[in-house]
N, CA and C atoms as an extended XYZ file, in Angstrom:
258
Properties=species:S:1:pos:R:3:atomname:S:1:resname:S:1:resid:I:1 pbc="F F F"
N       -58.872      -76.952       45.719 N   MET     1
C       -57.969      -75.482       45.665 CA  MET     1
C       -56.700      -75.668       44.845 C   MET     1
N       -55.680      -76.376       45.470 N   LYS     2
C       -54.213      -76.809       45.164 CA  LYS     2
C       -54.858      -77.526       43.480 C   LYS     2
N       -55.040      -78.118       43.357 N   ARG     3
C       -54.940      -78.922       41.831 CA  ARG     3
C       -55.662      -78.161       40.868 C   ARG     3
N       -56.660      -76.883       40.883 N   ALA     4
C       -56.783      -75.785       39.827 CA  ALA     4
C       -55.783      -74.843       39.980 C   ALA     4
N       -54.914      -74.786       41.373 N   MET     5
C       -53.922      -73.746       40.303 CA  MET     5
C       -52.023      -74.307       40.046 C   MET     5
N       -52.300      -75.385       40.268 N   LYS     6
C       -51.242      -76.460       39.601 CA  LYS     6
C       -52.393      -76.180       37.893 C   LYS     6
N       -53.196      -76.676       37.570 N   LEU     7
C       -53.953      -76.971       35.805 CA  LEU     7
C       -53.797      -75.650       35.738 C   LEU     7
N       -53.710      -74.805       36.524 N   GLY     8
C       -54.129      -73.347       35.799 CA  GLY     8
C       -52.272      -72.800       35.363 C   GLY     8
N       -51.259      -73.155       35.960 N   GLY     9
C       -50.239      -73.271       35.825 CA  GLY     9
C       -49.421      -73.351       34.916 C   GLY     9
N       -49.814      -74.801       34.653 N   MET    10
C       -50.177      -75.587       33.345 CA  MET    10
C       -50.525      -74.870       32.449 C   MET    10
N       -51.437      -74.179       31.799 N   VAL    11
C       -51.965      -73.904       31.407 CA  VAL    11
C       -51.631      -72.445       30.549 C   VAL    11
N       -50.793      -71.582       31.520 N   ALA    12
C       -50.333      -70.551       31.445 CA  ALA    12
C       -48.774      -70.882       30.410 C   ALA    12
N       -48.093      -72.166       31.545 N   VAL    13
C       -47.231      -72.325       30.437 CA  VAL    13
C       -47.391      -72.442       29.069 C   VAL    13
N       -47.917      -73.380       28.700 N   VAL    14
C       -48.164      -74.443       27.236 CA  VAL    14
C       -48.487      -72.900       26.394 C   VAL    14
N       -49.522      -71.711       27.244 N   ALA    15
C       -50.486      -70.523       26.340 CA  ALA    15
C       -48.502      -69.810       26.107 C   ALA    15
N       -47.840      -69.404       26.992 N   ALA    16
C       -46.573      -69.073       27.126 CA  ALA    16
C       -45.513      -69.605       25.655 C   ALA    16
N       -45.782      -71.167       26.385 N   VAL    17
C       -45.092      -71.751       24.641 CA  VAL    17
C       -45.220      -71.696       23.163 C   VAL    17
N       -46.502      -71.735       23.527 N   GLY    18
C       -47.114      -71.469       22.445 CA  GLY    18
C       -46.979      -70.049       21.695 C   GLY    18
N       -47.204      -69.184       22.398 N   ALA    19
C       -47.181      -67.638       21.721 CA  ALA    19
C       -44.918      -67.486       21.274 C   ALA    19
N       -44.732      -68.357       22.650 N   LEU    20
C       -43.359      -67.940       21.858 CA  LEU    20
C       -42.560      -68.733       20.345 C   LEU    20
N       -43.308      -70.213       20.186 N   ALA    21
C       -43.483      -71.113       19.300 CA  ALA    21
C       -43.719      -70.130       17.710 C   ALA    21
N       -44.723      -69.184       18.079 N   ALA    22
C       -45.780      -68.711       16.918 CA  ALA    22
C       -44.450      -67.324       16.409 C   ALA    22
N       -43.753      -66.734       17.264 N   CYS    23
C       -42.734      -65.226       16.975 CA  CYS    23
C       -41.674      -66.319       16.143 C   CYS    23
N       -41.360      -67.662       15.949 N   ASP    24
C       -39.982      -67.945       15.591 CA  ASP    24
C       -40.057      -67.967       14.355 C   ASP    24
N       -41.281      -67.970       13.547 N   ASN    25
C       -41.629      -68.139       12.190 CA  ASN    25
C       -42.399      -67.161       11.554 C   ASN    25
N       -41.221      -65.823       11.165 N   PRO    26
C       -41.967      -64.554       11.561 CA  PRO    26
C       -42.458      -64.948        9.128 C   PRO    26
N       -43.321      -63.825        8.842 N   PRO    27
C       -43.982      -63.921        7.850 CA  PRO    27
C       -42.708      -64.181        6.501 C   PRO    27
N       -42.941      -64.712        5.648 N   ALA    28
C       -42.173      -64.452        4.237 CA  ALA    28
C       -42.709      -63.455        3.477 C   ALA    28
N       -41.413      -62.826        3.200 N   ASP    29
C       -41.664      -61.189        2.089 CA  ASP    29
C       -41.880      -61.812        0.826 C   ASP    29
N       -42.260      -62.899        0.437 N   GLU    30
C       -42.436      -63.468       -1.065 CA  GLU    30
C       -43.483      -62.705       -1.865 C   GLU    30
N       -42.967      -62.432       -2.755 N   GLY    31
C       -43.694      -61.416       -3.815 CA  GLY    31
C       -43.949      -59.766       -3.676 C   GLY    31
N       -43.285      -59.294       -2.430 N   LEU    32
C       -43.286      -58.076       -2.669 CA  LEU    32
C       -42.255      -57.170       -3.226 C   LEU    32
N       -42.385      -56.006       -3.704 N   GLU    33
C       -41.460      -55.697       -4.767 CA  GLU    33
C       -41.022      -54.129       -3.615 C   GLU    33
N       -39.585      -53.655       -3.818 N   PRO    34
C       -38.810      -52.892       -2.808 CA  PRO    34
C       -39.761      -50.789       -2.866 C   PRO    34
N       -40.428      -50.390       -2.854 N   ILE    35
C       -40.746      -49.561       -2.519 CA  ILE    35
C       -39.747      -48.439       -3.314 C   ILE    35
N       -38.946      -48.219       -3.106 N   GLY    36
C       -38.007      -47.031       -4.199 CA  GLY    36
C       -36.698      -47.615       -4.861 C   GLY    36
N       -36.102      -46.930       -5.217 N   PRO    37
C       -34.884      -47.217       -5.864 CA  PRO    37
C       -34.110      -47.448       -5.128 C   PRO    37
N       -33.208      -48.875       -5.598 N   GLU    38
C       -31.772      -49.410       -5.230 CA  GLU    38
C       -31.046      -48.400       -5.036 C   GLU    38
N       -30.874      -47.796       -3.496 N   VAL    39
C       -29.303      -47.273       -3.487 CA  VAL    39
C       -27.761      -48.032       -3.102 C   VAL    39
N       -27.249      -47.292       -3.762 N   ALA    40
C       -25.749      -47.938       -3.498 CA  ALA    40
C       -24.881      -47.585       -2.896 C   ALA    40
N       -24.077      -48.292       -1.759 N   GLU    41
C       -23.590      -47.323       -0.472 CA  GLU    41
C       -22.276      -46.699       -1.212 C   GLU    41
N       -21.816      -45.681       -0.777 N   PRO    42
C       -20.624      -45.164       -1.369 CA  PRO    42
C       -19.348      -45.556       -0.620 C   PRO    42
N       -18.446      -45.625       -1.508 N   GLU    43
C       -17.084      -46.629       -0.756 CA  GLU    43
C       -16.548      -45.832       -0.024 C   GLU    43
N       -15.719      -46.331        0.782 N   MET    44
C       -14.518      -46.087        2.018 CA  MET    44
C       -13.585      -45.733        1.621 C   MET    44
N       -13.125      -44.665        1.798 N   THR    45
C       -11.220      -45.027        1.786 CA  THR    45
C       -10.817      -45.242        2.316 C   THR    45
N        -9.970      -45.384        2.824 N   ALA    46
C        -9.572      -44.915        4.028 CA  ALA    46
C        -8.553      -43.482        4.672 C   ALA    46
N        -8.553      -42.928        4.866 N   PRO    47
C        -7.775      -41.821        5.593 CA  PRO    47
C        -6.331      -41.169        5.917 C   PRO    47
N        -5.776      -40.406        4.340 N   GLU    48
C        -4.470      -39.598        4.613 CA  GLU    48
C        -3.893      -40.076        6.004 C   GLU    48
N        -3.128      -40.075        6.351 N   PRO    49
C        -2.311      -39.868        7.832 CA  PRO    49
C        -1.958      -38.489        7.584 C   PRO    49
N        -2.465      -37.328        8.657 N   ILE    50
C        -2.111      -35.847        8.748 CA  ILE    50
C        -0.447      -36.066        9.461 C   ILE    50
N         1.003      -35.497        8.915 N   GLU    51
C         1.802      -35.270        9.596 CA  GLU    51
C         2.197      -34.069       10.100 C   GLU    51
N         2.561      -33.236       11.484 N   PRO    52
C         2.910      -32.217       11.660 CA  PRO    52
C         3.703      -31.964       11.029 C   PRO    52
N         4.347      -30.536       10.722 N   PRO    53
C         5.265      -29.957       10.272 CA  PRO    53
C         6.393      -29.791       11.144 C   PRO    53
N         7.783      -30.832       10.763 N   ALA    54
C         8.708      -30.547       11.772 CA  ALA    54
C         8.998      -29.562       12.284 C   ALA    54
N         8.914      -28.198       12.196 N   GLU    55
C         9.123      -27.407       12.591 CA  GLU    55
C         8.093      -26.901       13.917 C   GLU    55
N         6.796      -27.874       14.159 N   ALA    56
C         5.656      -26.927       15.306 CA  ALA    56
C         6.215      -28.110       15.871 C   ALA    56
N         7.407      -28.659       16.274 N   GLU    57
C         7.024      -29.927       17.171 CA  GLU    57
C         8.216      -29.172       18.750 C   GLU    57
N         6.775      -29.066       20.045 N   VAL    58
C         7.992      -28.323       21.266 CA  VAL    58
C         7.569      -29.675       21.797 C   VAL    58
N         8.795      -28.914       22.792 N   PRO    59
C         8.831      -30.561       24.049 CA  PRO    59
C         7.934      -30.543       24.964 C   PRO    59
N         7.572      -31.043       25.469 N   VAL    60
C         6.579      -32.039       26.096 CA  VAL    60
C         7.071      -31.705       28.006 C   VAL    60
N         6.306      -30.806       28.567 N   GLU    61
C         7.006      -30.932       30.093 CA  GLU    61
C         6.007      -31.741       30.934 C   GLU    61
N         6.831      -31.831       31.877 N   PRO    62
C         5.941      -33.046       32.656 CA  PRO    62
C         5.180      -32.173       33.756 C   PRO    62
N         4.080      -32.990       33.725 N   PRO    63
C         2.855      -31.845       34.491 CA  PRO    63
C         3.281      -31.697       36.235 C   PRO    63
N         3.006      -30.427       36.436 N   PRO    64
C         3.425      -30.066       38.011 CA  PRO    64
C         3.604      -31.572       38.875 C   PRO    64
N         3.585      -31.698       39.755 N   THR    65
C         3.306      -32.144       40.904 CA  THR    65
C         2.911      -31.297       42.191 C   THR    65
N         2.006      -31.628       42.817 N   LEU    66
C         1.464      -31.740       44.005 CA  LEU    66
C         2.007      -31.603       45.350 C   LEU    66
N         2.750      -30.648       46.099 N   PRO    67
C         3.307      -30.692       47.845 CA  PRO    67
C         3.181      -31.685       48.512 C   PRO    67
N         4.511      -32.440       49.351 N   THR    68
C         3.947      -33.821       49.449 CA  THR    68
C         3.231      -33.476       51.027 C   THR    68
N         2.275      -33.873       51.931 N   ASP    69
C         1.926      -33.880       52.569 CA  ASP    69
C         3.478      -34.271       54.084 C   ASP    69
N         3.626      -33.640       54.801 N   ASP    70
C         4.223      -34.594       55.542 CA  ASP    70
C         4.233      -34.360       57.587 C   ASP    70
N         3.082      -34.135       57.364 N   ARG    71
C         1.864      -34.748       58.604 CA  ARG    71
C         1.248      -35.736       58.814 C   ARG    71
N         1.128      -36.560       60.378 N   THR    72
C         1.227      -37.809       60.614 CA  THR    72
C        -0.404      -37.453       60.654 C   THR    72
N        -0.346      -39.187       60.409 N   SER    73
C        -1.949      -39.129       60.261 CA  SER    73
C        -2.905      -38.752       61.385 C   SER    73
N        -1.940      -38.904       62.505 N   GLU    74
C        -3.051      -38.051       63.881 CA  GLU    74
C        -3.528      -36.599       63.440 C   GLU    74
N        -2.328      -35.768       62.872 N   GLU    75
C        -2.309      -34.551       62.634 CA  GLU    75
C        -3.491      -34.472       61.588 C   GLU    75
N        -3.927      -35.155       60.277 N   SER    76
C        -4.605      -35.051       59.249 CA  SER    76
C        -5.796      -35.128       59.668 C   SER    76
N        -6.296      -35.881       60.474 N   VAL    77
C        -7.488      -35.701       60.890 CA  VAL    77
C        -7.754      -34.708       62.029 C   VAL    77
N        -6.787      -34.060       62.327 N   ARG    78
C        -7.788      -33.178       63.298 CA  ARG    78
C        -8.081      -32.001       62.578 C   ARG    78
N        -9.509      -31.548       63.165 N   PRO    79
C        -9.544      -30.473       62.266 CA  PRO    79
C        -8.523      -28.894       62.220 C   PRO    79
N        -8.824      -28.361       61.660 N   ASP    80
C        -7.909      -26.850       61.777 CA  ASP    80
C        -7.856      -26.100       62.718 C   ASP    80
N        -9.996      -25.571       63.057 N   SER    81
C       -10.387      -24.599       63.929 CA  SER    81
C       -11.196      -26.270       64.858 C   SER    81
N       -11.749      -25.043       66.050 N   ASP    82
C       -12.026      -25.964       66.575 CA  ASP    82
C       -13.470      -25.477       66.695 C   ASP    82
N       -13.230      -24.803       65.922 N   THR    83
C       -15.078      -24.353       65.308 CA  THR    83
C       -15.771      -25.855       64.792 C   THR    83
N       -17.097      -26.099       65.193 N   LEU    84
C       -17.739      -27.385       64.935 CA  LEU    84
C       -18.973      -27.217       64.213 C   LEU    84
N       -19.476      -27.276       63.192 N   PHE    85
C       -20.309      -27.083       61.859 CA  PHE    85
C       -21.282      -27.937       62.485 C   PHE    85
N       -22.953      -27.946       62.589 N   TYR    86
C       -23.275      -28.672       62.611 CA  TYR    86
C       -24.976      -28.497       61.479 C   TYR    86
C-alpha cells in the first residue's frame, strides 16, 4: 500500500514538472502580421510649474491644540456616572 502511494506521488511530481516545462516555451509569433495600423505614442512634455501670484500669500496659522487633561490615571478610568449599561 505504501509503495503504491509513493509511486503515485512520484508520478504526480513528474507530471507537474512536465507541465511546468511545457509552459516555459511559448509558441513563436513568426509569420504573423499585425492586425491594425501601428500607433505612435505621443511625446510627453514636462508640465510647467504654476506659481501663485505674490499677493495671494496667506499667513499659515498653527492648528488649534486640545486642552490638556489634568486628571490622574485613577480619575480617568472612573465613569462619569454610576449608571451601568449592559
